[in-house]
N, C-alpha and C positions, 0 to 999 in steps of 0.2 A: 587765907589758908592755901597751902600749896595744892596743886592738882592731885598729886598722889595721895595726899592725906584726905582730901575731899572724897576721892574715889573709895578709899578704905572705909570711911564713915558711911557712905551711901551703901556699899556692899554689906557692911556689918548690919546696918538697919534692915536691909532687905532679907538677910539671913534670919535675923530675929523675928521679923514679920512672918516669914515662911514657917519658921518653927512654931510660932503661936498659932498660925492657921492650921498646921498639921495637928497640933494638940487639941484644938477646939473643934475642927471639922473632920479630922481623920485623914488618912492618906488619900492621895488622888485616886480616882477611879481608874480601872484598867481600860484604856481606850479601845481595846479589842472586844470588850464585853459591852454590847449595846443594851441599855435598859429597855425593858418592854413597855411600850406606851399603848394602852388600849385604844387611844384615839387614832392610831395609825395602822392598827392591825387589819389584815385582810379578813373577810367574813369567815373564812374557815380556820383562822388562827386563834390561839389562846395563849395568854401569859401564864407562866408557871404559877404565879400567885393566885390566879383565878381557877386553877384546876383543883376542884374539890369534889368530894363525894366518893362513891365507889367507882374508881377509875381502872380501866384496862389500859396499861401502857403497852404500846407496840413499838419495839425497837427496830428501826429500819437500817441499822448499821450492819457491817459485815459480821458474820457469825463469830469470828475471833474476838471482836471488840465486845459484842454482847456477852460472850462467855467470860471475858476478863473483868468487865465492870458494869454489866447491864443491871437495871433496877430489879430488885427482888420481886418476883411474880410477873415480870414483863414477858411478853410473847415476842419471839423473833419473827420478823417478816421483812426480808430484803429482796432485791431484784436480781440477785446473783443467778445467772443462768444454770449454774451447777446445783442450785438448791431446788427442792420440790415445792413449787408454788402452790399446788393444790393442798399439800399438807399444811403450809403456812396459812392458807385461807380457811381451811377446816378448823385448825386450832384457834385462830382468831375469832371465827364465827361462834364456836362453842362458848368461848369465854365472854364475848361481847354481849351475848344475850343476858348475862347476869350483871352487866355493868350499867352504871348510870351515865357514863361518859367514856369515850374511847379517845386516847391522845396518842398520836403517832409522832415519833421524833427520829431524826437521823443525826449525823455527825455534827453539822454546823448549821448556821442560820441560812446559808445559801444552798444547802443540799436540797435537791428536788425529789429525792426518793420518798420522803415522808408524805409529800403532797400526792404523789402517784398512788401510794398505798392507801392513803386516806380516801382518795376517789374510788378505788376498788371496793373498799369497805362500805362507803356510802352506797354504791350500786347494789350491794348485797341487801340493803334495806333491813338491817337487823334490829333496829329500834333506837338505841342510844345515839346521841349526836356524836360525830366523829370530827375531831379537831386536829390541827397540826400545831405542835409546840413551837412557839416563837423562840428562835435562838437555838433550837435543837439540843443535842446533848450538851453543848457548851453551856446553856442556861442551867441545865441540871447539875453539872459538875461544879459550876461556879456558885451555886446557891447553897446557903446553909439550911434552907427550907426544903431541900430536895426530899421527895417522898421516900 
């Protein structure tokens, strides 16, 4: 067989195999969305799939993002110096008392704002456990099981 013909056969077989894999296994995962693995979570983190019960969602993103697509019933609390931090704290404290779990999320998995706010909430000792959502808003928007 001539090299060009051999190459055409190999490429054709690879395309067929890739197509069958796509049909059987589905499309490839988005490499920018990291799957939550409970075995590697930090003690204060939670996977979206494990967030159950009466949850108070605290959105630590900028107000404009919260207003645009925040979870229904979520409470805004960000660290913007232009915002009233005491008002955020008071609103979160009133709602946290009624919750079984408080979950704080910010824009991305690497955002540190959610952890800072979670620590502030824990220091208030309101009762329910306070967790940081692994993956932040990205895990919520990319999930079909988002609350």
